[in-house]
N, C-alpha and C positions, 0 to 999 in steps of 0.2 A: 689961100691954103686949101688943099684938097681935103676931102673927108678923111682919107687914110692918114694924111699928114697931121690933121687935127687929132686923130685918135692917138697917134704915136707921141704927139706933143704933150699930152696929159698923162703919159704912161708911167711917170715917176711917182704919181700919187699913191697913197695907201689903198688897199682893197681894189687893186687893179686886176683885171682878168686877162690871163694869157691862155690862148687856145692852140693846141697842137693837133694837126689833122694828118692822118695817114690816108691818102687818096686811094691806095691800093686795097685797103681793107674794106670789104663790103661795097665795092665800087659800083655795083649795079644801081644802088639807090643814092649814090653820093651827091649828085647834083640837087635832087629834091631836098635832101636833108640839109645841105649847105644853105640853100635859099631860105628854108624855114628858119634856120638858126640866125642868119643875118637879119631877117625881118624881126625876129624875136628880140635881138639885141637892140635894134633901133627903137622898138616899142618901149623897151625898158630903159632907154637912154643910158645904156651900159657902155662905158669906155672899155676898149679891149685892144689887144694886139694878137695877131694870129701868125702861126708858122706852119708850113707844109713840109712833111718829111720827103726826102728825095732818095734815100738809100738806107739799108739796114744799119741801125745804130745811130741814125741821125737824130732821133727823138731824145737821146741822151744829151747831145750837144744843145739842142733847142731848149730843153727843160732847164738845164744848168744856166744857160744864158738868161732866160726869163727870171729865174729865181734870183740870180745875182744882180739883176736890174731892179729888183724890188717887187716883182709880182708875187702876191701871196694867195692868189686863187688860180688854179690851173685846171682847165677842162680838156680832157683827152677824147678825141673822136677817132676811135680805132679799136683794135682787139686787145687781148691780154698781152701780146708781145709789145705793142706800142705803149701800153700802160706801164709795163715793166721797164722799158727803156726810159720812159719819163721819170719813173721812180729812181732809177740809177742816176739820172741827171740831177735830180733834187738832192740825193744823198751825197753826191760828189761836189755839190756847189760850195763855194766859199762862204759858208754861213755858220753861225753858232748853233748848237743843238736847240737852244731856246728859240732862235729865229726860225729854224726849220720846222719845229713842232707846231708853229702857228700856220704853216702853209696848208691850204685846203685844196684837195684834189677831187675832181669829179670825173665821171665817165659816161660817154654816150657809146654803148657797145656797138661795134661794127665788125667784129672778127668772127672766127670760126667756133672757138670753144666757149667763150664768155663765162669762164669759171669764176672769176672774181665778181662779175656782175650778178651771177646766179645766186651767190650768197646773200647779196643785198636786194634780191628780187628785181634787178634791173634787166629788162628785156631789150630786144632790138626795136621796140617802139620808141623812136627817137623823140617824139613829142613828150611822152611820159618821162623819159630819162632826163630831158632838159628841164621839165617842170620840177622834177625832184632835185635837180642840182640847184636851180635858182631859188626854190622855196624850201629846200631841205635843211637838215640839221648836220653840223659837222660832228664826226665821231673820231676820237683819237684812236689810231690804229698802230699795231706793231709792224715792223719791217724786218725781214730776215736778211742776214749777210753771210755769204759764203767766202771765207778767207782761204786762199790757196797760194802756192808758190810756184813760179815758173822762172827757171834760170836764176834761182836764188832771190828773186824779187817778189815781194808780197803783193798780191792782187785781191781785189774785193769785187764780188758780184752780188748785188742786192736783189731781193725778190719780194713781191707783195703777197703772192698766193701760195706757192709751194716750190719745192726743189726735189728732184728725183734722181735716183741712181739705179743702175742695173737695167731692167726692162724698160723703165720709165722713159729715159732719153731716147732709147731705140724706138719706142712707140711713137714719140713725137717726130722723130726723123722719118719714119714710115708714113705717118699721117700727113706730114708736109708734102712728101712726094706724091701722095694720092690726090692732092689738090689739082694737079695738072690733068688728071683723068676724070675726077668726080666733082670738081669744084670745091668750094669752101663749105663743108658740112661737118657737124659734130660727129656724125657716124664714121667719119674718116678715122677717128681715134680708136673706135672699136676694131675696125679692120686692121689698123696699124698695130694694135695690141696683139691681135691674133698672130700677125706676121712676126712681131718681135718675140713673142713667147717661143715660137718655133725656131728662131734663129739665135737667141741669146745664149751665151755660155757664161756660167757662174764663175766668180772670182772670190778668192779668200780675202777677208777683211776683218779688222777689229773695230768695234763700235763702242765709244765711250759716251755716256749721257751724264752731264753735270759731274764729271770727274770720276764716275764709276763705270767699270767695264760692264757692258750690257750684252755684247755679242762677240764671239770669236768663231766665225764660221764662214761658209761660202754664201755670198750674197746672190740671190736671184733678182729681187727688186726691193727698193725702199723708197718711200715717199715721205717727206717731212712737210707737214702742212701748217701754214699760217691760217689758211682757209680750208674748208672741208671738201671742196670740189677740185677735180683736176681731170684732164683728158676729155673735155666736153661733157662733164656731168658725172663722172665716176666719183663715188664717195669713198675714197681710200681712208680718209681720216674724218669720220663723221662728227667727232667731238671738237674738232679744231675751231678756235674762236680767235679772230685777228685782233682782239682787244685784251686778252687775258694774260699776256706776258710770257707765255710758254708755247712750245711747239707740241703738236700731237703727231706722232710718226708711226709708220707701220713697216715692219721688216718681214721678209719672206725668204726662207732658205729654199733651195731648189725643190719644187714640188713634183709629185708624181703626176702622171697624166690624169688619173682619176681626181686628184686634188684640183687641177686646173679646171676640169669640167665642173667640179663642185663650186668653184669660186665664181665662175662666169655669171650665173644668175644673181649673185650678190653684189656685183660691181656698182650698181646704180641705186640700191635700196638701203645703203648704210649698214648692211649686215656682214660685210667682208671681215671685219675684225673679230667677229664671233667665231670664226673658224679656228680650229686648234693649231693649225700650222701657220697662222698669221699672228705676229707678235707685236702688240701695240706698245708704244713708248711715249713718255712725256718728259720734257725737259726744256731748259733755257739755252743750253749749249750742247751740241752734239759733234763729236770728233770722229772722223772716218779715216782709218789708216789703211791705205792700199799700197802695195809694192809696185804695181804696174800702172800703165796708162789706163785712165778711165774717162768715160764720158758722163757728164751730168747735164740736166736741164733745169733751168731756173725760169719759171713761168713759161715753159715751152721753148725757151731759147737755149740752144746747145752750147756747151763749153767743153773743151778738151783739157785735161790736166794730167800730171804725173805725180804720184805721191799723195800725202795726206792732205786733208782739208778740214776746216772747222766751220760749223754752221751755228750762228748765234742770233738770238732774238733781241732786237732793239725796241724796247717797250715804248709805245706811244710816240714814235719818232715823227709821224705826220698825222694829218687829219683827212678823213674821207667824208665828203659831203653828199648826202642823198636823202 
């Protein structure tokens, strides 16, 4: 029996490790990181199974498969998008909430923004990230769920870090296109934001937080945070805590040019919500009512919908180990 066959033969035991790798994320250092990980696993005599993503959305299928086969530890080698896809796979797996809440997820950041890792002080130092995964402590974390309807059918998109409407998804779209010219850098989000602000057109919407109408106005941008960072280190919701059972959100009506200039220096220092035209919100469930087609981003992944949607917090749905 080959080494790989032996690894898979013991894969039904408890405390088995599943690894999902996105080879396109941070591919410059991929070979060295992979070799280091394999050597580390052998030294630790750690049984594992690994899967490599081949296309967008593949990590959803892989994470679901591993969870349903009994893997209760999952290590992601990739960026925020790969992590988000894996979370969607875990949340869609045929498991009870109690079984799912015992799954421990870890991250070796290899992407552009690294917003989830930034909250936990995980950097692209792969050796330190792996040390913290194998020696770290599991933390129960909340997971967000966006419920929306398409052709009368209910859909769910889960997120681990944040979801954005208005300028937010347009910024992500612009930042992604810049990768072809500038490579994968967090500064792409700042350039993308400037381009999105110039192009975006506000739409009217009604916003309800925990059953109470909070906003009835034209939306310029809104970010609902499970974690405090988004867009490569922008602190739109500095008080957001992925363990407290609520979302911290910020809503901005269409600003003037002078207000945009006023906001730019505060994007990264956590002072954005102190501005008088930025409205902070806190709640477990947020309903967004649009009449037209809208675009939203969940952990930087874009989704198109028409009509209303609901964003709910699933308290301590998984564990994150670091």
